[in-house]
C-alpha positions as CSV (number, residue, x, y, z in Angstrom):
1,M,-24.1,3.9,23.8
2,N,-23.4,6.6,26.5
3,D,-20.0,7.2,24.9
4,Q,-21.4,7.7,21.4
5,M,-24.2,10.1,22.8
6,H,-21.4,12.1,24.7
7,S,-19.4,12.2,21.4
8,Q,-22.2,13.4,19.5
9,E,-23.2,16.1,22.0
10,G,-19.5,17.2,22.1
11,W,-19.2,17.5,18.3
12,A,-22.4,19.4,18.2
13,Q,-21.3,21.8,20.9
14,V,-18.1,22.5,19.0
15,A,-20.1,23.0,15.6
16,T,-22.1,25.5,17.6
17,Q,-19.0,27.3,18.8
18,Y,-17.6,27.3,15.4
19,A,-20.7,28.7,13.6
20,E,-20.7,31.6,16.1
21,R,-17.1,32.2,15.1
22,G,-17.7,32.2,11.4
23,L,-16.5,28.7,10.7
24,G,-18.5,26.0,8.8
25,G,-19.9,27.8,5.8
26,K,-21.4,26.0,3.0
27,L,-20.4,25.4,-0.7
28,K,-22.6,25.7,-3.7
29,H,-23.0,22.3,-5.4
30,G,-21.1,22.1,-8.9
31,I,-23.0,21.2,-11.8
32,R,-20.0,19.6,-13.5
33,P,-18.5,17.3,-10.7
34,A,-15.6,15.0,-11.0
35,V,-15.5,11.9,-8.7
36,V,-11.9,11.6,-7.1
37,V,-11.5,8.0,-5.7
38,V,-8.6,8.4,-3.4
39,D,-6.5,5.2,-2.7
40,L,-8.9,2.5,-2.6
41,I,-6.2,0.1,-3.6
42,N,-5.7,-3.4,-2.2
43,G,-2.9,-2.1,0.0
44,F,-5.5,-0.2,1.9
45,T,-8.7,-2.4,1.7
46,D,-6.9,-5.9,2.2
47,K,-6.2,-6.4,5.9
48,A,-3.3,-8.7,5.2
49,F,-1.3,-5.6,4.3
50,P,0.1,-3.8,7.0
51,A,-1.6,-0.3,6.2
52,G,-4.8,-2.3,5.3
53,S,-8.0,-2.2,7.2
54,N,-11.6,-3.4,6.7
55,L,-13.3,-0.8,4.3
56,D,-15.8,-3.3,2.8
57,D,-18.6,-0.9,3.7
58,V,-16.7,2.2,2.1
59,V,-16.1,0.1,-1.0
60,K,-20.0,-1.0,-1.3
61,A,-21.0,2.7,-0.8
62,T,-18.3,3.7,-3.4
63,T,-19.4,1.3,-6.0
64,A,-23.1,2.9,-5.9
65,L,-21.4,6.4,-6.1
66,L,-19.5,5.4,-9.2
67,A,-22.5,3.9,-10.7
68,A,-24.1,7.3,-10.5
69,A,-21.4,9.0,-11.9
70,R,-21.0,6.8,-14.6
71,D,-24.7,6.9,-15.5
72,A,-24.1,10.8,-15.6
73,H,-21.1,10.7,-17.7
74,A,-19.2,12.6,-14.8
75,P,-15.3,12.0,-15.0
76,V,-14.0,9.5,-12.7
77,V,-10.2,9.5,-11.6
78,F,-8.8,7.1,-9.3
79,T,-5.3,7.7,-7.3
80,T,-2.9,5.0,-6.0
81,I,0.4,5.3,-4.1
82,A,3.2,3.5,-5.5
83,F,7.0,3.8,-4.8
84,S,9.9,2.4,-6.6
85,N,12.3,0.1,-4.6
86,A,15.0,3.0,-4.7
87,M,12.5,5.4,-3.3
88,V,11.7,3.4,-0.1
89,A,14.7,3.7,2.1
90,D,15.1,7.6,2.3
91,N,11.6,8.5,2.1
92,I,10.4,10.7,5.0
93,W,6.8,9.9,4.8
94,L,7.6,6.2,5.0
95,K,9.7,6.6,8.0
96,K,6.4,7.9,9.8
97,M,4.5,5.2,7.8
98,P,6.7,2.3,7.5
99,A,3.4,0.0,7.0
100,M,3.1,1.6,3.5
101,S,6.6,0.5,2.5
102,G,5.3,-2.5,0.5
103,L,3.4,-0.2,-1.9
104,I,5.8,-1.0,-4.6
105,E,5.3,-0.3,-8.3
106,G,3.8,-3.5,-10.2
107,T,2.7,-5.2,-7.2
108,R,-1.0,-6.1,-6.4
109,W,-1.1,-3.8,-3.3
110,V,-0.9,-0.7,-5.6
111,A,-3.9,-1.7,-7.7
112,V,-7.2,-0.5,-7.6
113,D,-9.5,-2.7,-5.6
114,E,-11.2,-5.0,-8.3
115,R,-14.6,-4.6,-6.7
116,L,-14.9,-1.1,-7.8
117,D,-14.7,-2.3,-11.5
118,R,-12.5,0.4,-12.8
119,R,-13.1,1.2,-16.4
120,D,-10.3,1.7,-19.0
121,D,-11.3,5.2,-19.7
122,E,-11.0,6.2,-15.9
123,A,-7.6,7.5,-15.3
124,V,-5.2,6.3,-12.3
125,I,-2.9,8.9,-10.9
126,V,0.1,7.7,-9.2
127,K,1.1,9.8,-6.3
128,R,3.9,9.6,-3.7
129,A,2.2,12.2,-1.2
130,A,-0.9,12.4,0.9
131,S,-2.8,14.7,-1.5
132,S,-4.1,13.8,-4.8
133,F,-2.6,17.1,-6.0
134,T,0.7,17.2,-4.8
135,G,3.1,16.2,-7.6
136,T,0.5,15.0,-10.0
137,D,-1.4,16.3,-13.1
138,L,-4.8,16.1,-11.2
139,N,-5.4,20.1,-11.3
140,S,-4.7,20.0,-15.0
141,F,-6.9,17.0,-15.5
142,L,-9.9,18.6,-14.0
143,T,-9.4,22.0,-15.6
144,A,-9.2,20.2,-19.0
145,K,-12.4,18.2,-18.4
146,G,-14.3,21.7,-17.5
147,I,-15.0,20.5,-14.0
148,D,-16.4,22.8,-11.6
149,S,-16.2,20.7,-8.2
150,V,-15.0,17.6,-7.0
151,I,-16.6,14.6,-5.1
152,I,-14.1,13.0,-3.0
153,C,-14.3,9.3,-1.5
154,G,-11.6,6.8,-0.5
155,A,-8.9,6.2,2.2
156,T,-8.0,7.2,4.7
157,T,-10.0,10.1,5.9
158,S,-7.7,11.4,8.3
159,G,-4.8,11.2,5.6
160,C,-5.0,11.3,1.9
161,V,-8.7,12.0,1.8
162,R,-8.3,15.2,4.2
163,A,-5.1,16.2,2.3
164,T,-7.0,16.0,-1.0
165,A,-9.8,18.0,0.3
166,V,-7.5,20.7,1.8
167,D,-5.7,21.3,-1.5
168,A,-8.7,21.2,-3.6
169,C,-9.9,24.2,-1.4
170,M,-6.6,26.0,-1.7
171,L,-6.5,25.3,-5.6
172,G,-10.2,26.8,-5.8
173,W,-12.1,23.4,-6.2
174,P,-15.3,23.2,-4.2
175,A,-14.8,19.8,-2.5
176,F,-17.6,17.5,-1.4
177,V,-16.5,14.4,0.9
178,V,-18.9,11.5,0.9
179,R,-19.2,10.3,4.5
180,D,-20.4,6.8,3.5
181,C,-17.5,6.5,1.0
182,V,-14.5,7.3,3.1
183,G,-12.9,5.2,5.8
184,D,-9.9,5.1,8.3
185,R,-8.0,2.6,10.5
186,A,-9.9,3.9,13.8
187,V,-13.1,5.9,14.2
188,E,-11.6,8.6,16.3
189,P,-9.4,10.1,13.5
190,H,-12.0,9.4,11.1
191,E,-14.8,11.4,12.9
192,A,-12.5,14.1,13.9
193,S,-11.1,14.6,10.3
194,L,-14.7,14.8,8.8
195,F,-15.7,17.5,11.2
196,D,-12.6,19.5,10.4
197,I,-13.0,19.2,6.8
198,D,-16.6,20.3,7.0
199,A,-15.7,23.1,9.3
200,K,-12.9,24.6,7.1
201,Y,-12.3,23.1,3.7
202,G,-15.3,21.3,1.9
203,D,-18.7,20.1,2.6
204,V,-19.2,16.6,4.1
205,L,-22.3,14.9,2.3
206,S,-24.3,11.5,2.8
207,L,-24.3,9.1,0.0
208,S,-28.1,10.2,-1.0
209,Q,-26.9,14.0,-1.2
210,A,-23.8,12.8,-3.6
211,L,-26.3,10.7,-5.8
212,E,-28.6,13.9,-6.0
213,M,-25.8,16.1,-7.0
214,L,-24.7,13.5,-9.9
215,A,-28.2,13.2,-11.2
216,G,-28.5,16.9,-11.5
217,A,-25.2,16.9,-13.3
218,A,-26.3,14.2,-15.7
219,I,-28.4,16.8,-17.6
220,R,-25.2,19.1,-18.0
221,F,-22.9,16.4,-19.0
222,S,-25.2,15.1,-21.8
223,R,-25.2,18.5,-23.4
């Protein structure tokens, strides 16, 4: 408990220092958001896979987020990581992350976790990099849908979620990362990444704040 309090106090002190130096501004909520579900695939949500971890709470919270998005008729897009067998041997990322070498096209590990109940009209974008934007058509997808902001959830916070939030910012998309709906293999990189995202690239929201954002968007998407 004392370690937790010390950690919270430390983050608060850094946040104060950042604010004094002009870091940590806040973004304006969009009225036509899309929800980007980053890599909540079996390979990350099933502990039987080397790269997996217990993300049950993240999946549960994301289910609530998706229900609100669907009620609002807001676009939902999923991402997955999938390699062909030929790509595995010389891939630099996999040399750093050999735990992901089993994310092979056509296996159950690259499928979206069934608990999220993905619908047939919800796209799945296949990527081979951390960011959901790198080498994919996500940017053009959002543009075509008339989106003005992205709500990001998924895994892992320090990896693909953070990379997606950074690239969203660089491409001009206000990014809102839902704390309850992202997870990592360890708490330290999770918390550090959320702090860094909120300070520099996007806003970190609670699930209730994200649900309010989608409730407001429902009016816009119904027109």
